[in-house]
PQR file with spaces between the fields and no chain letter, atoms N, CA, C, O and H, PARSE charges and radii, in Angstrom:
ATOM       1  N    MET     1     -17.620   -9.868   38.826 -0.4000 1.5000
ATOM       2  CA   MET     1     -16.980   -8.708   38.278 -0.0000 2.0000
ATOM       3  C    MET     1     -15.637   -9.020   37.662  0.5500 1.7000
ATOM       4  O    MET     1     -15.299   -8.388   36.661 -0.5500 1.4000
ATOM       5  N    ARG     2     -14.774  -10.022   38.220 -0.4000 1.5000
ATOM       6  CA   ARG     2     -13.531  -10.374   37.772 -0.0000 2.0000
ATOM       7  C    ARG     2     -13.709  -11.037   36.398  0.5500 1.7000
ATOM       8  O    ARG     2     -12.914  -10.729   35.509 -0.5500 1.4000
ATOM       9  H    ARG     2     -15.049  -10.535   39.033  0.4000 1.0000
ATOM      10  N    ILE     3     -14.624  -11.865   36.167 -0.4000 1.5000
ATOM      11  CA   ILE     3     -14.973  -12.385   34.708 -0.0000 2.0000
ATOM      12  C    ILE     3     -15.178  -11.274   33.737  0.5500 1.7000
ATOM      13  O    ILE     3     -14.573  -11.353   32.667 -0.5500 1.4000
ATOM      14  H    ILE     3     -15.270  -12.115   36.888  0.4000 1.0000
ATOM      15  N    VAL     4     -15.983  -10.205   33.972 -0.4000 1.5000
ATOM      16  CA   VAL     4     -16.137   -9.234   33.093 -0.0000 2.0000
ATOM      17  C    VAL     4     -14.866   -8.620   32.712  0.5500 1.7000
ATOM      18  O    VAL     4     -14.529   -8.512   31.533 -0.5500 1.4000
ATOM      19  H    VAL     4     -16.474  -10.141   34.841  0.4000 1.0000
ATOM      20  N    VAL     5     -14.103   -8.184   33.771 -0.4000 1.5000
ATOM      21  CA   VAL     5     -12.709   -7.465   33.557 -0.0000 2.0000
ATOM      22  C    VAL     5     -11.889   -8.320   32.786  0.5500 1.7000
ATOM      23  O    VAL     5     -11.225   -7.832   31.872 -0.5500 1.4000
ATOM      24  H    VAL     5     -14.377   -8.272   34.729  0.4000 1.0000
ATOM      25  N    THR     6     -11.840   -9.715   33.068 -0.4000 1.5000
ATOM      26  CA   THR     6     -10.965  -10.629   32.307 -0.0000 2.0000
ATOM      27  C    THR     6     -11.425  -10.635   30.770  0.5500 1.7000
ATOM      28  O    THR     6     -10.601  -10.598   29.856 -0.5500 1.4000
ATOM      29  H    THR     6     -12.380  -10.111   33.810  0.4000 1.0000
ATOM      30  N    VAL     7     -12.703  -10.680   30.578 -0.4000 1.5000
ATOM      31  CA   VAL     7     -13.159  -10.849   29.220 -0.0000 2.0000
ATOM      32  C    VAL     7     -12.845   -9.506   28.383  0.5500 1.7000
ATOM      33  O    VAL     7     -12.503   -9.540   27.201 -0.5500 1.4000
ATOM      34  H    VAL     7     -13.373  -10.710   31.320  0.4000 1.0000
ATOM      35  N    ALA     8     -12.987   -8.399   29.077 -0.4000 1.5000
ATOM      36  CA   ALA     8     -12.678   -7.094   28.543 -0.0000 2.0000
ATOM      37  C    ALA     8     -11.147   -7.128   28.212  0.5500 1.7000
ATOM      38  O    ALA     8     -10.733   -6.692   27.138 -0.5500 1.4000
ATOM      39  H    ALA     8     -13.265   -8.370   30.037  0.4000 1.0000
ATOM      40  N    PHE     9     -10.295   -7.673   29.190 -0.4000 1.5000
ATOM      41  CA   PHE     9      -8.884   -7.633   28.948 -0.0000 2.0000
ATOM      42  C    PHE     9      -8.572   -8.532   27.646  0.5500 1.7000
ATOM      43  O    PHE     9      -7.784   -8.145   26.783 -0.5500 1.4000
ATOM      44  H    PHE     9     -10.631   -8.027   30.063  0.4000 1.0000
ATOM      45  N    MET    10      -9.135   -9.548   27.586 -0.4000 1.5000
ATOM      46  CA   MET    10      -8.929  -10.450   26.409 -0.0000 2.0000
ATOM      47  C    MET    10      -9.352   -9.798   25.125  0.5500 1.7000
ATOM      48  O    MET    10      -8.625   -9.915   24.139 -0.5500 1.4000
ATOM      49  H    MET    10      -9.775   -9.863   28.287  0.4000 1.0000
ATOM      50  N    LEU    11     -10.470   -9.122   25.063 -0.4000 1.5000
ATOM      51  CA   LEU    11     -10.844   -8.405   23.906 -0.0000 2.0000
ATOM      52  C    LEU    11      -9.944   -7.330   23.477  0.5500 1.7000
ATOM      53  O    LEU    11      -9.679   -7.148   22.289 -0.5500 1.4000
ATOM      54  H    LEU    11     -11.060   -9.026   25.864  0.4000 1.0000
ATOM      55  N    ILE    12      -9.417   -6.532   24.541 -0.4000 1.5000
ATOM      56  CA   ILE    12      -8.422   -5.485   24.239 -0.0000 2.0000
ATOM      57  C    ILE    12      -7.178   -6.158   23.758  0.5500 1.7000
ATOM      58  O    ILE    12      -6.623   -5.635   22.792 -0.5500 1.4000
ATOM      59  H    ILE    12      -9.632   -6.679   25.507  0.4000 1.0000
ATOM      60  N    CYS    13      -6.655   -7.227   24.272 -0.4000 1.5000
ATOM      61  CA   CYS    13      -5.483   -7.870   23.666 -0.0000 2.0000
ATOM      62  C    CYS    13      -5.655   -8.329   22.288  0.5500 1.7000
ATOM      63  O    CYS    13      -4.706   -8.268   21.506 -0.5500 1.4000
ATOM      64  H    CYS    13      -7.107   -7.652   25.057  0.4000 1.0000
ATOM      65  N    VAL    14      -6.842   -8.802   21.917 -0.4000 1.5000
ATOM      66  CA   VAL    14      -7.032   -9.314   20.560 -0.0000 2.0000
ATOM      67  C    VAL    14      -7.097   -7.862   19.513  0.5500 1.7000
ATOM      68  O    VAL    14      -6.602   -7.835   18.387 -0.5500 1.4000
ATOM      69  H    VAL    14      -7.613   -8.852   22.552  0.4000 1.0000
ATOM      70  N    ALA    15      -7.696   -6.897   20.057 -0.4000 1.5000
ATOM      71  CA   ALA    15      -7.860   -5.668   19.344 -0.0000 2.0000
ATOM      72  C    ALA    15      -6.541   -4.931   19.169  0.5500 1.7000
ATOM      73  O    ALA    15      -6.202   -4.397   18.113 -0.5500 1.4000
ATOM      74  H    ALA    15      -8.099   -6.920   20.972  0.4000 1.0000
ATOM      75  N    LEU    16      -5.837   -4.944   20.270 -0.4000 1.5000
ATOM      76  CA   LEU    16      -4.547   -4.381   20.184 -0.0000 2.0000
ATOM      77  C    LEU    16      -3.497   -5.108   19.283  0.5500 1.7000
ATOM      78  O    LEU    16      -2.654   -4.469   18.653 -0.5500 1.4000
ATOM      79  H    LEU    16      -6.112   -5.378   21.128  0.4000 1.0000
ATOM      80  N    THR    17      -3.572   -6.326   19.252 -0.4000 1.5000
ATOM      81  CA   THR    17      -2.736   -7.215   18.287 -0.0000 2.0000
ATOM      82  C    THR    17      -3.126   -6.884   16.923  0.5500 1.7000
ATOM      83  O    THR    17      -2.232   -6.722   16.093 -0.5500 1.4000
ATOM      84  H    THR    17      -4.256   -6.845   19.764  0.4000 1.0000
ATOM      85  N    ALA    18      -4.470   -6.751   16.553 -0.4000 1.5000
ATOM      86  CA   ALA    18      -4.927   -6.574   15.309 -0.0000 2.0000
ATOM      87  C    ALA    18      -4.624   -5.216   14.754  0.5500 1.7000
ATOM      88  O    ALA    18      -4.265   -5.060   13.587 -0.5500 1.4000
ATOM      89  H    ALA    18      -5.196   -6.882   17.227  0.4000 1.0000
ATOM      90  N    ILE    19      -4.775   -4.227   15.619 -0.4000 1.5000
ATOM      91  CA   ILE    19      -4.309   -2.919   15.193 -0.0000 2.0000
ATOM      92  C    ILE    19      -3.019   -2.614   14.863  0.5500 1.7000
ATOM      93  O    ILE    19      -2.700   -1.902   13.911 -0.5500 1.4000
ATOM      94  H    ILE    19      -5.066   -4.354   16.567  0.4000 1.0000
ATOM      95  N    VAL    20      -2.133   -3.235   15.770 -0.4000 1.5000
ATOM      96  CA   VAL    20      -0.631   -3.195   15.529 -0.0000 2.0000
ATOM      97  C    VAL    20      -0.212   -3.854   14.239  0.5500 1.7000
ATOM      98  O    VAL    20       0.631   -3.342   13.502 -0.5500 1.4000
ATOM      99  H    VAL    20      -2.392   -3.814   16.543  0.4000 1.0000
ATOM     100  N    LEU    21      -0.824   -5.019   13.975 -0.4000 1.5000
ATOM     101  CA   LEU    21      -0.417   -5.669   12.715 -0.0000 2.0000
ATOM     102  C    LEU    21      -1.000   -4.928   11.484  0.5500 1.7000
ATOM     103  O    LEU    21      -0.462   -5.178   10.406 -0.5500 1.4000
ATOM     104  H    LEU    21      -1.508   -5.435   14.574  0.4000 1.0000
ATOM     105  N    MET    22      -2.001   -4.073   11.504 -0.4000 1.5000
ATOM     106  CA   MET    22      -2.484   -3.449   10.434 -0.0000 2.0000
ATOM     107  C    MET    22      -1.679   -2.105   10.066  0.5500 1.7000
ATOM     108  O    MET    22      -1.826   -1.531    8.987 -0.5500 1.4000
ATOM     109  H    MET    22      -2.438   -3.870   12.381  0.4000 1.0000
ATOM     110  N    GLN    23      -0.886   -1.706   10.998 -0.4000 1.5000
ATOM     111  CA   GLN    23      -0.260   -0.408   10.804 -0.0000 2.0000
ATOM     112  C    GLN    23       0.913   -0.656    9.915  0.5500 1.7000
ATOM     113  O    GLN    23       1.468   -1.754    9.927 -0.5500 1.4000
ATOM     114  H    GLN    23      -0.767   -2.172   11.874  0.4000 1.0000
ATOM     115  N    GLU    24       1.339    0.375    9.098 -0.4000 1.5000
ATOM     116  CA   GLU    24       2.429    0.277    8.222 -0.0000 2.0000
ATOM     117  C    GLU    24       3.735    0.517    9.024  0.5500 1.7000
ATOM     118  O    GLU    24       3.671    1.038   10.138 -0.5500 1.4000
ATOM     119  H    GLU    24       0.889    1.267    9.088  0.4000 1.0000
ATOM     120  N    GLY    25       4.823    0.177    8.521 -0.4000 1.5000
ATOM     121  CA   GLY    25       6.211    0.352    9.204 -0.0000 2.0000
ATOM     122  C    GLY    25       6.511    1.907    9.300  0.5500 1.7000
ATOM     123  O    GLY    25       5.879    2.744    8.655 -0.5500 1.4000
ATOM     124  H    GLY    25       4.875   -0.245    7.617  0.4000 1.0000
ATOM     125  N    LYS    26       7.402    2.161   10.054 -0.4000 1.5000
ATOM     126  CA   LYS    26       7.733    3.508   10.297 -0.0000 2.0000
ATOM     127  C    LYS    26       9.004    3.869    9.564  0.5500 1.7000
ATOM     128  O    LYS    26       9.442    5.004    9.752 -0.5500 1.4000
ATOM     129  H    LYS    26       7.916    1.481   10.578  0.4000 1.0000
ATOM     130  N    SER    27       9.620    3.098    8.796 -0.4000 1.5000
ATOM     131  CA   SER    27      10.777    3.380    7.966 -0.0000 2.0000
ATOM     132  C    SER    27      10.335    4.269    6.782  0.5500 1.7000
ATOM     133  O    SER    27       9.249    4.151    6.215 -0.5500 1.4000
ATOM     134  H    SER    27       9.265    2.176    8.643  0.4000 1.0000
ATOM     135  N    ALA    28      11.310    5.190    6.463 -0.4000 1.5000
ATOM     136  CA   ALA    28      10.907    6.127    5.422 -0.0000 2.0000
ATOM     137  C    ALA    28      10.936    5.505    4.066  0.5500 1.7000
ATOM     138  O    ALA    28      10.133    5.861    3.203 -0.5500 1.4000
ATOM     139  H    ALA    28      12.193    5.286    6.924  0.4000 1.0000
ATOM     140  N    GLY    29      11.817    4.606    3.855 -0.4000 1.5000
ATOM     141  CA   GLY    29      11.861    4.014    2.410 -0.0000 2.0000
ATOM     142  C    GLY    29      12.360    4.956    1.385  0.5500 1.7000
ATOM     143  O    GLY    29      13.129    5.877    1.662 -0.5500 1.4000
ATOM     144  H    GLY    29      12.469    4.316    4.556  0.4000 1.0000
ATOM     145  N    LEU    30      11.900    4.706    0.164 -0.4000 1.5000
ATOM     146  CA   LEU    30      12.302    5.549   -0.899 -0.0000 2.0000
ATOM     147  C    LEU    30      11.366    6.807   -1.035  0.5500 1.7000
ATOM     148  O    LEU    30      11.598    7.630   -1.920 -0.5500 1.4000
ATOM     149  H    LEU    30      11.276    3.958   -0.061  0.4000 1.0000
ATOM     150  N    GLY    31      10.369    6.955   -0.217 -0.4000 1.5000
ATOM     151  CA   GLY    31       9.613    8.173   -0.359 -0.0000 2.0000
ATOM     152  C    GLY    31      10.431    9.360    0.234  0.5500 1.7000
ATOM     153  O    GLY    31      10.226   10.503   -0.175 -0.5500 1.4000
ATOM     154  H    GLY    31      10.181    6.286    0.502  0.4000 1.0000
ATOM     155  N    ALA    32      11.341    9.098    1.179 -0.4000 1.5000
ATOM     156  CA   ALA    32      12.014   10.049    1.886 -0.0000 2.0000
ATOM     157  C    ALA    32      13.086   10.709    0.862  0.5500 1.7000
ATOM     158  O    ALA    32      13.400   11.894    0.971 -0.5500 1.4000
ATOM     159  H    ALA    32      11.508    8.169    1.510  0.4000 1.0000
ATOM     160  N    ILE    33      13.595    9.911   -0.084 -0.4000 1.5000
ATOM     161  CA   ILE    33      14.584   10.310   -1.096 -0.0000 2.0000
ATOM     162  C    ILE    33      13.849   11.336   -1.954  0.5500 1.7000
ATOM     163  O    ILE    33      14.458   12.363   -2.255 -0.5500 1.4000
ATOM     164  H    ILE    33      13.340    8.948   -0.172  0.4000 1.0000
ATOM     165  N    GLN    34      12.647   11.161   -2.359 -0.4000 1.5000
ATOM     166  CA   GLN    34      11.991   11.890   -3.289 -0.0000 2.0000
ATOM     167  C    GLN    34      11.268   13.182   -2.580  0.5500 1.7000
ATOM     168  O    GLN    34      10.781   14.077   -3.270 -0.5500 1.4000
ATOM     169  H    GLN    34      12.153   10.327   -2.114  0.4000 1.0000
ATOM     170  N    GLY    35      11.242   13.203   -1.302 -0.4000 1.5000
ATOM     171  CA   GLY    35      10.662   14.425   -0.579 -0.0000 2.0000
ATOM     172  C    GLY    35       9.213   14.165   -0.453  0.5500 1.7000
ATOM     173  O    GLY    35       8.511   15.161   -0.278 -0.5500 1.4000
ATOM     174  H    GLY    35      11.638   12.475   -0.742  0.4000 1.0000
ATOM     175  N    ALA    36       8.597   12.932   -0.515 -0.4000 1.5000
ATOM     176  CA   ALA    36       7.295   12.732   -0.356 -0.0000 2.0000
ATOM     177  C    ALA    36       6.761   12.784    1.059  0.5500 1.7000
ATOM     178  O    ALA    36       5.550   12.868    1.267 -0.5500 1.4000
ATOM     179  H    ALA    36       9.168   12.124   -0.657  0.4000 1.0000
ATOM     180  N    ALA    37       7.691   12.734    2.072 -0.4000 1.5000
ATOM     181  CA   ALA    37       7.327   12.799    3.362 -0.0000 2.0000
ATOM     182  C    ALA    37       6.847   14.258    3.768  0.5500 1.7000
ATOM     183  O    ALA    37       6.084   14.382    4.726 -0.5500 1.4000
ATOM     184  H    ALA    37       8.674   12.667    1.903  0.4000 1.0000
ATOM     185  N    ASP    38       7.297   15.391    3.034 -0.4000 1.5000
ATOM     186  CA   ASP    38       6.821   16.651    3.166 -0.0000 2.0000
ATOM     187  C    ASP    38       5.706   17.028    2.490  0.5500 1.7000
ATOM     188  O    ASP    38       5.328   18.198    2.565 -0.5500 1.4000
ATOM     189  H    ASP    38       7.917   15.290    2.256  0.4000 1.0000
ATOM     190  N    SER    39       5.037   16.118    1.754 -0.4000 1.5000
ATOM     191  CA   SER    39       3.963   16.398    0.874 -0.0000 2.0000
ATOM     192  C    SER    39       2.603   16.627    1.750  0.5500 1.7000
ATOM     193  O    SER    39       2.607   16.521    2.977 -0.5500 1.4000
ATOM     194  H    SER    39       5.344   15.168    1.693  0.4000 1.0000
ATOM     195  N    TYR    40       1.579   16.914    1.081 -0.4000 1.5000
ATOM     196  CA   TYR    40       0.346   17.256    1.682 -0.0000 2.0000
ATOM     197  C    TYR    40      -0.211   16.082    2.556  0.5500 1.7000
ATOM     198  O    TYR    40      -0.698   16.214    3.679 -0.5500 1.4000
ATOM     199  H    TYR    40       1.576   17.001    0.084  0.4000 1.0000
ATOM     200  N    TRP    41      -0.057   14.887    1.845 -0.4000 1.5000
ATOM     201  CA   TRP    41      -0.546   13.631    2.703 -0.0000 2.0000
ATOM     202  C    TRP    41       0.473   13.462    3.912  0.5500 1.7000
ATOM     203  O    TRP    41       0.036   13.063    4.991 -0.5500 1.4000
ATOM     204  H    TRP    41       0.338   14.780    0.933  0.4000 1.0000
ATOM     205  N    GLY    42       1.690   13.728    3.769 -0.4000 1.5000
ATOM     206  CA   GLY    42       2.515   13.561    4.927 -0.0000 2.0000
ATOM     207  C    GLY    42       2.103   14.509    6.182  0.5500 1.7000
ATOM     208  O    GLY    42       2.152   14.150    7.358 -0.5500 1.4000
ATOM     209  H    GLY    42       2.044   14.053    2.892  0.4000 1.0000
ATOM     210  N    LYS    43       1.745   15.611    5.780 -0.4000 1.5000
ATOM     211  CA   LYS    43       1.401   16.513    6.861 -0.0000 2.0000
ATOM     212  C    LYS    43      -0.039   16.400    7.554  0.5500 1.7000
ATOM     213  O    LYS    43      -0.314   17.031    8.574 -0.5500 1.4000
ATOM     214  H    LYS    43       1.704   15.903    4.825  0.4000 1.0000
ATOM     215  N    ILE    44      -0.850   15.617    6.966 -0.4000 1.5000
ATOM     216  CA   ILE    44      -2.279   15.366    7.476 -0.0000 2.0000
ATOM     217  C    ILE    44      -2.484   13.934    8.074  0.5500 1.7000
ATOM     218  O    ILE    44      -3.596   13.445    8.275 -0.5500 1.4000
ATOM     219  H    ILE    44      -0.627   15.105    6.137  0.4000 1.0000
ATOM     220  N    LYS    45      -1.304   13.319    8.334 -0.4000 1.5000
ATOM     221  CA   LYS    45      -1.405   11.907    8.842 -0.0000 2.0000
ATOM     222  C    LYS    45      -2.168   11.703   10.053  0.5500 1.7000
ATOM     223  O    LYS    45      -2.737   10.635   10.280 -0.5500 1.4000
ATOM     224  H    LYS    45      -0.401   13.716    8.171  0.4000 1.0000
ATOM     225  N    GLY    46      -2.201   12.803   10.925 -0.4000 1.5000
ATOM     226  CA   GLY    46      -3.037   12.651   12.064 -0.0000 2.0000
ATOM     227  C    GLY    46      -4.548   12.398   11.815  0.5500 1.7000
ATOM     228  O    GLY    46      -5.218   11.687   12.564 -0.5500 1.4000
ATOM     229  H    GLY    46      -1.738   13.670   10.741  0.4000 1.0000
ATOM     230  N    HIS    47      -5.043   13.021   10.719 -0.4000 1.5000
ATOM     231  CA   HIS    47      -6.459   12.992   10.309 -0.0000 2.0000
ATOM     232  C    HIS    47      -6.626   11.717    9.471  0.5500 1.7000
ATOM     233  O    HIS    47      -7.800   11.431    9.232 -0.5500 1.4000
ATOM     234  H    HIS    47      -4.498   13.599   10.111  0.4000 1.0000
ATOM     235  N    SER    48      -5.740   10.938    9.003 -0.4000 1.5000
ATOM     236  CA   SER    48      -5.919    9.836    8.251 -0.0000 2.0000
ATOM     237  C    SER    48      -6.314    8.684    8.988  0.5500 1.7000
ATOM     238  O    SER    48      -6.431    8.758   10.211 -0.5500 1.4000
ATOM     239  H    SER    48      -4.787   11.171    9.197  0.4000 1.0000
ATOM     240  N    MET    49      -6.545    7.556    8.325 -0.4000 1.5000
ATOM     241  CA   MET    49      -6.747    6.253    8.781 -0.0000 2.0000
ATOM     242  C    MET    49      -5.450    5.854    9.636  0.5500 1.7000
ATOM     243  O    MET    49      -5.548    5.338   10.749 -0.5500 1.4000
ATOM     244  H    MET    49      -6.449    7.496    7.332  0.4000 1.0000
ATOM     245  N    GLU    50      -4.406    6.098    9.109 -0.4000 1.5000
ATOM     246  CA   GLU    50      -3.148    5.684    9.876 -0.0000 2.0000
ATOM     247  C    GLU    50      -3.059    6.495   11.149  0.5500 1.7000
ATOM     248  O    GLU    50      -2.695    5.918   12.174 -0.5500 1.4000
ATOM     249  H    GLU    50      -4.326    6.518    8.205  0.4000 1.0000
ATOM     250  N    GLY    51      -3.380    7.870   11.178 -0.4000 1.5000
ATOM     251  CA   GLY    51      -3.343    8.506   12.487 -0.0000 2.0000
ATOM     252  C    GLY    51      -4.313    8.070   13.436  0.5500 1.7000
ATOM     253  O    GLY    51      -4.036    8.164   14.631 -0.5500 1.4000
ATOM     254  H    GLY    51      -3.676    8.339   10.346  0.4000 1.0000
ATOM     255  N    MET    52      -5.490    7.574   13.049 -0.4000 1.5000
ATOM     256  CA   MET    52      -6.469    7.002   13.899 -0.0000 2.0000
ATOM     257  C    MET    52      -6.035    5.713   14.373  0.5500 1.7000
ATOM     258  O    MET    52      -6.382    5.402   15.512 -0.5500 1.4000
ATOM     259  H    MET    52      -5.716    7.497   12.078  0.4000 1.0000
ATOM     260  N    MET    53      -5.318    4.887   13.681 -0.4000 1.5000
ATOM     261  CA   MET    53      -4.737    3.675   14.154 -0.0000 2.0000
ATOM     262  C    MET    53      -3.728    3.916   15.265  0.5500 1.7000
ATOM     263  O    MET    53      -3.655    3.171   16.242 -0.5500 1.4000
ATOM     264  H    MET    53      -5.036    5.140   12.756  0.4000 1.0000
ATOM     265  N    VAL    54      -2.896    5.055   15.075 -0.4000 1.5000
ATOM     266  CA   VAL    54      -1.973    5.290   16.124 -0.0000 2.0000
ATOM     267  C    VAL    54      -2.598    5.778   17.438  0.5500 1.7000
ATOM     268  O    VAL    54      -2.178    5.417   18.537 -0.5500 1.4000
ATOM     269  H    VAL    54      -2.955    5.661   14.281  0.4000 1.0000
ATOM     270  N    LYS    55      -3.583    6.585   17.268 -0.4000 1.5000
ATOM     271  CA   LYS    55      -4.324    6.924   18.476 -0.0000 2.0000
ATOM     272  C    LYS    55      -4.949    5.866   19.038  0.5500 1.7000
ATOM     273  O    LYS    55      -4.891    5.740   20.261 -0.5500 1.4000
ATOM     274  H    LYS    55      -3.925    6.878   16.375  0.4000 1.0000
ATOM     275  N    GLY    56      -5.604    4.993   18.302 -0.4000 1.5000
ATOM     276  CA   GLY    56      -6.326    3.725   18.915 -0.0000 2.0000
ATOM     277  C    GLY    56      -5.328    2.825   19.612  0.5500 1.7000
ATOM     278  O    GLY    56      -5.597    2.240   20.661 -0.5500 1.4000
ATOM     279  H    GLY    56      -5.651    5.096   17.308  0.4000 1.0000
ATOM     280  N    THR    57      -4.108    2.735   18.955 -0.4000 1.5000
ATOM     281  CA   THR    57      -2.979    1.935   19.528 -0.0000 2.0000
ATOM     282  C    THR    57      -2.716    2.546   21.109  0.5500 1.7000
ATOM     283  O    THR    57      -2.700    1.890   22.150 -0.5500 1.4000
ATOM     284  H    THR    57      -3.890    3.210   18.103  0.4000 1.0000
ATOM     285  N    ARG    58      -2.552    3.747   20.973 -0.4000 1.5000
ATOM     286  CA   ARG    58      -2.272    4.347   22.450 -0.0000 2.0000
ATOM     287  C    ARG    58      -3.388    4.134   23.447  0.5500 1.7000
ATOM     288  O    ARG    58      -3.117    3.773   24.592 -0.5500 1.4000
ATOM     289  H    ARG    58      -2.564    4.280   20.127  0.4000 1.0000
ATOM     290  N    VAL    59      -4.549    4.329   23.083 -0.4000 1.5000
ATOM     291  CA   VAL    59      -5.666    4.194   23.909 -0.0000 2.0000
ATOM     292  C    VAL    59      -5.792    2.605   24.326  0.5500 1.7000
ATOM     293  O    VAL    59      -6.031    2.329   25.502 -0.5500 1.4000
ATOM     294  H    VAL    59      -4.769    4.623   22.153  0.4000 1.0000
ATOM     295  N    LEU    60      -5.648    1.687   23.461 -0.4000 1.5000
ATOM     296  CA   LEU    60      -5.753    0.276   23.835 -0.0000 2.0000
ATOM     297  C    LEU    60      -4.535   -0.148   24.671  0.5500 1.7000
ATOM     298  O    LEU    60      -4.651   -0.975   25.575 -0.5500 1.4000
ATOM     299  H    LEU    60      -5.454    1.911   22.506  0.4000 1.0000
ATOM     300  N    ALA    61      -3.441    0.392   24.377 -0.4000 1.5000
ATOM     301  CA   ALA    61      -2.233    0.132   25.220 -0.0000 2.0000
ATOM     302  C    ALA    61      -2.356    0.621   26.651  0.5500 1.7000
ATOM     303  O    ALA    61      -1.878   -0.016   27.590 -0.5500 1.4000
ATOM     304  H    ALA    61      -3.346    1.064   23.643  0.4000 1.0000
ATOM     305  N    ALA    62      -3.053    1.847   26.805 -0.4000 1.5000
ATOM     306  CA   ALA    62      -3.204    2.301   28.156 -0.0000 2.0000
ATOM     307  C    ALA    62      -4.261    1.466   28.878  0.5500 1.7000
ATOM     308  O    ALA    62      -4.055    1.086   30.031 -0.5500 1.4000
ATOM     309  H    ALA    62      -3.441    2.365   26.042  0.4000 1.0000
ATOM     310  N    LEU    63      -5.324    1.191   28.264 -0.4000 1.5000
ATOM     311  CA   LEU    63      -6.356    0.095   28.807 -0.0000 2.0000
ATOM     312  C    LEU    63      -5.693   -1.143   29.193  0.5500 1.7000
ATOM     313  O    LEU    63      -5.843   -1.697   30.282 -0.5500 1.4000
ATOM     314  H    LEU    63      -5.492    1.501   27.328  0.4000 1.0000
ATOM     315  N    PHE    64      -4.905   -1.572   28.180 -0.4000 1.5000
ATOM     316  CA   PHE    64      -4.155   -2.953   28.580 -0.0000 2.0000
ATOM     317  C    PHE    64      -3.394   -2.816   29.792  0.5500 1.7000
ATOM     318  O    PHE    64      -3.489   -3.740   30.599 -0.5500 1.4000
ATOM     319  H    PHE    64      -4.783   -1.122   27.296  0.4000 1.0000
ATOM     320  N    VAL    65      -2.654   -1.832   30.075 -0.4000 1.5000
ATOM     321  CA   VAL    65      -1.765   -1.730   31.310 -0.0000 2.0000
ATOM     322  C    VAL    65      -2.670   -1.508   32.603  0.5500 1.7000
ATOM     323  O    VAL    65      -2.423   -2.016   33.696 -0.5500 1.4000
ATOM     324  H    VAL    65      -2.577   -1.081   29.420  0.4000 1.0000
ATOM     325  N    ILE    66      -3.696   -0.721   32.338 -0.4000 1.5000
ATOM     326  CA   ILE    66      -4.566   -0.402   33.542 -0.0000 2.0000
ATOM     327  C    ILE    66      -5.354   -1.692   33.874  0.5500 1.7000
ATOM     328  O    ILE    66      -5.470   -1.966   35.069 -0.5500 1.4000
ATOM     329  H    ILE    66      -3.896   -0.308   31.450  0.4000 1.0000
ATOM     330  N    LEU    67      -5.901   -2.504   32.971 -0.4000 1.5000
ATOM     331  CA   LEU    67      -6.577   -3.558   33.301 -0.0000 2.0000
ATOM     332  C    LEU    67      -5.576   -4.772   33.771  0.5500 1.7000
ATOM     333  O    LEU    67      -5.940   -5.607   34.599 -0.5500 1.4000
ATOM     334  H    LEU    67      -5.807   -2.282   32.000  0.4000 1.0000
ATOM     335  N    SER    68      -4.454   -4.784   33.243 -0.4000 1.5000
ATOM     336  CA   SER    68      -3.501   -5.808   33.702 -0.0000 2.0000
ATOM     337  C    SER    68      -2.999   -5.569   35.307  0.5500 1.7000
ATOM     338  O    SER    68      -2.721   -6.487   36.080 -0.5500 1.4000
ATOM     339  H    SER    68      -4.159   -4.105   32.571  0.4000 1.0000
ATOM     340  N    VAL    69      -2.951   -4.207   35.606 -0.4000 1.5000
ATOM     341  CA   VAL    69      -2.585   -3.931   36.974 -0.0000 2.0000
ATOM     342  C    VAL    69      -3.794   -4.298   37.859  0.5500 1.7000
ATOM     343  O    VAL    69      -3.608   -4.856   38.940 -0.5500 1.4000
ATOM     344  H    VAL    69      -3.176   -3.462   34.978  0.4000 1.0000
ATOM     345  N    LEU    70      -5.092   -3.978   37.394 -0.4000 1.5000
ATOM     346  CA   LEU    70      -6.212   -4.300   38.232 -0.0000 2.0000
ATOM     347  C    LEU    70      -6.461   -5.647   38.458  0.5500 1.7000
ATOM     348  O    LEU    70      -6.854   -6.047   39.554 -0.5500 1.4000
ATOM     349  H    LEU    70      -5.244   -3.525   36.516  0.4000 1.0000
ATOM     350  N    LEU    71      -6.213   -6.566   37.269 -0.4000 1.5000
ATOM     351  CA   LEU    71      -6.331   -7.889   37.565 -0.0000 2.0000
ATOM     352  C    LEU    71      -5.179   -8.583   38.420  0.5500 1.7000
ATOM     353  O    LEU    71      -5.342   -9.653   39.006 -0.5500 1.4000
ATOM     354  H    LEU    71      -5.894   -6.242   36.379  0.4000 1.0000
ATOM     355  N    ASN    72      -4.049   -7.881   38.423 -0.4000 1.5000
ATOM     356  CA   ASN    72      -2.916   -8.438   39.326 -0.0000 2.0000
ATOM     357  C    ASN    72      -3.169   -8.024   40.805  0.5500 1.7000
ATOM     358  O    ASN    72      -2.779   -8.741   41.727 -0.5500 1.4000
ATOM     359  H    ASN    72      -3.917   -7.011   37.948  0.4000 1.0000
ATOM     360  N    MET    73      -3.781   -6.941   40.997 -0.4000 1.5000
ATOM     361  CA   MET    73      -4.146   -6.579   42.339 -0.0000 2.0000
ATOM     362  C    MET    73      -5.079   -7.423   43.066  0.5500 1.7000
ATOM     363  O    MET    73      -5.039   -7.482   44.295 -0.5500 1.4000
ATOM     364  H    MET    73      -4.098   -6.359   40.248  0.4000 1.0000
ATOM     365  N    LYS    74      -5.973   -8.124   42.326 -0.4000 1.5000
ATOM     366  CA   LYS    74      -6.970   -9.104   42.716 -0.0000 2.0000
ATOM     367  C    LYS    74      -7.970   -8.348   43.675  0.5500 1.7000
ATOM     368  O    LYS    74      -8.347   -8.847   44.736 -0.5500 1.4000
ATOM     369  H    LYS    74      -6.006   -8.076   41.328  0.4000 1.0000
ATOM     370  N    LEU    75      -8.378   -7.093   43.217 -0.4000 1.5000
ATOM     371  CA   LEU    75      -9.437   -6.334   44.058 -0.0000 2.0000
ATOM     372  C    LEU    75     -10.755   -6.902   43.837  0.5500 1.7000
ATOM     373  O    LEU    75     -11.622   -6.480   44.602 -0.5500 1.4000
ATOM     374  H    LEU    75      -8.072   -6.688   42.356  0.4000 1.0000
ATOM     375  N    PHE    76     -11.142   -7.834   42.897 -0.4000 1.5000
ATOM     376  CA   PHE    76     -12.278   -8.379   42.641 -0.0000 2.0000
ATOM     377  C    PHE    76     -12.462   -9.821   43.338  0.5500 1.7000
ATOM     378  O    PHE    76     -13.504  -10.457   43.177 -0.5500 1.4000
ATOM     379  H    PHE    76     -10.438   -8.177   42.275  0.4000 1.0000
């Protein structure tokens, strides 16, 4: 059982690293000067690919923390 949890932990680590590196930066840049942040595309970010990556990052981070605690407790 410990081997399965360890393999899952390693896969989550790789996936979390990849998804964080694929995300764009949070700086507003020149788009904020022109008001692009309040446009239609700025309002529906939660339903876009960027929004899904943010949600995926949160889920993977939570799984990362849970599995790291489980592996540290040595229950298996």
